[in-house]
N, C-alpha and C positions, 0 to 999 in steps of 0.2 A: 279399477282399483285406483284409488287416489293415494298419493305418497308425497312425501315432503322432498322438495328439489334439495340435491347434495349443494351445500354451502362451499364456496371455493375455499381453499387454504389461505390462511392470512398471509399477507405480504411481509416478508422479513423487514425489520425496522433497521435501518442503516444511517448512522451519523457520518456526515462528511466534516471532518474538524476543520473549524473556521477559525484560523490563527492569522490571517493576513496574506496567505499565499494566493498567487493568481490560480486562474484555471478551475475554479471551484464549480461555476455554474454549469459549464460543459460536463463535469464529473457528475454533478446532481443529476442533469437530465439523462445521461447514459444510464446511471444506476436505476431511475425511475423506468425507463425503457427496459431494463433488465429484470424488473418485477419486484424492486424495492420500495418501501416507503421511506422518503429520504428527507432528514432534517440537516440543516446547515447551522452548526453550533460548535462552541466552546465550552459550554455549560457542563459541569462535572455530571449531572444527572443524565444528560444526553449522551455524553461521552461513555460513561460507564454502563449505562442501562441498555445501550443499543445491541440489537442481535451482531451487527458488525459495524466496525469503524473504518473508515476510509482516512488515509492520511495522505494528502496531495502535496506536492512541493515544486516549487519554481523559484530559480535563483541560486544564490550562493550557498553553499554548504553551512557556512558559519552563520550567515543571516537567517536560514531557516532554522537551525538550532536555537538561535536567540529568541526568534518568534515563538518556537514551540515552548521553551522554558518561560515565556512571558505569560502564557496561559495556563501554565502547570500541566503541560501536556506529557513531558517526559514521564512524569509520575503516573500520569492516568494510562497511558500506553502500557508502561510496565506492569501496571496493576492488571490490565486486560490481559495481557501475555501470560502473565504468572496464573491467572484463573482460567486460562484456556478459552478465553473469550476472542474470537476472530477479529483480525486487523490486517487491512491490505494497504500497503504504501504504494505510492505511484511517483515515479521519476526520482527527484530529490528525497522523496518519501520513502524511496529505497535506500538511497545512499546514507541517510542519517541513522539508519538501523545498524550500520556497520561500525567499527571501532574509531575510525578518524577520517578525516577529509584534508587533503593538502591542496590548496589553491593559491598560486603566486607566491609559493615558497611558505606559506602560513598554514601550520598544522592547528585543525579545530578537532576537539573531541566530539565523537558521535555517541550514540547510545550504547554501544557495545554488545547489540544482541547477536551479532555474528561477526566472526574474525575478518579483517580486511581493511584495507586503506582505500579511499576513492582518490584516484590521480587522474591527470590530465591524459588523455588517450594519446599514444604516438602516432597520429595519422597526419598526412599531409594536409588535410582540410578539417578543421574543426570550427563550429560544432558538427557533430554528426547529427545530420538534419535529414529526415525522410524515411522510406520505408526499408526495411531491412528483414532478411531471414533469421530464424532461431533454431538453434539444436536443443530439442526437448528431451529431457531423460524418459525412460519407460516408466509407465505408470502414472504420469502428471495427471492430477485431478483439474488443475487450473487450465491447462491447454487441451483437454479432451475436445476432440473434433476439430481442432485448429493448430495440430502439430507442425503442419507443413505450410503455414500462411505465414504472410508477412505483417510487421507491426511498425507504427510510426514513432520513431524516435526524435529527440531534440536534447542533445546534451555534448557537453565537451570533456566531461570527466565521469570515471567508471572505476569500478572495482575489477582489476584484472587478475587476480588470483584468488584461489580458494583453498584454504587449509583447516578444515574442521575436524576436530577430534572428538569421535563418539565415545564418550567416557562410560557410559552404561551399556551392557551387553544387549539388552533388549531395546536400546534406543534406536530409532529409526532415522537415519541420516537425512538431512534436508535435501530435497530434490533442487538441483540447480540448472537452469536454463541459460544457455550461452548465445552471444551472437558476436559479430567481428566488424571492428573499423579502426584498421592500423594495427589492432591486436585483438584476440579473444578478450571479451569482457563479460560481466555476469549481466544478463538481460533479466532474470526473475529468480526469486527463490521461494520455495514452498517448506515451510517448517512448522507442521502442526497448524495451530491456530494463526501463525504469523506468516503473511505472504507479502510479496512485494513484487512489482515490476519496474524496470528502468525505462521502458516505453511507456506511452500514454495510450492505455486501452480505449479510453473515451474518443480518442481521435484516430483510432485504427480500423475504422469501417466495420463490416460485418464480422471480422475476426475478433476484433476488439469487444464488439457487442456480445459474441458467444463467450469470451473469456470471463467478462463480467457476470453474464448470466450463470455460467458455471459456479462462480463464487458466491452470488446471491443464493443459489439454489443449495449451495452447501452449509448455509446458515441454519442453524436450529433455532427452534423457537426459544425465546429468551426466557430465562428462569427469573426468580426474585431479582429485583434491581440492586445491583450491590450499592451499600450505602456510601455516601459521600462524607468528606471529612466536616465536622461540624464547624459551621462558621467560614469555612473556605470555599470560595466561589472564584470561578475564572474572572480575571478583572474586566475581560471584555468579550462580549457574544456579539459577533459581527454578522448577525443575520441578514442585514441588507448589504453586505460586500460580496462582490463577485467579480469574475473576468469580464 
């Protein structure tokens, strides 16, 4: 008896936000290996319409915020989060989701999605560069299967405190993963559609690959593409830029 072969499930569509940050090419390759169809873009249609958005970040907190603003990314990220559309921040892409960053005595405002300030790690040696363990909360979806693995960090600044008020009785508090270098610091946050890691999963070998696969597999098929603002386009789409 003949039959029709089962068709493979469609690969989730992921956009890596391209706003001038380094490290984008390695993130694209890692996400493709994790099972996503990846677009490198800052165009509103691509950012708002993807199943998942990845926000990489390398460099100073203030510079990354300025570059995000230059392509209208702050508004687009906020719009995705408000609509329950998945976003994953990496490295400084995690840091800018907090209220502020202080570097060399200068305070810069962040997106304010989570409470906390990014500050210099009180360690004898900075940057914190290399492999480190993490302390994962029970029930983490992002770290499923890699709770006891090491991940690759490159940073001098981090959020070292967490004070999140649950204002609604049925609201599930964010899951916070910690690591330590001179002091405990936030290594990852899982908050509904909004997740982020201080480490680089795309540089973290098999453990990072599993984490990215966990995230990609969590993405639901995209619904109708959210409309973009008429006449508003990102000023630059750097599809040819990468690390």
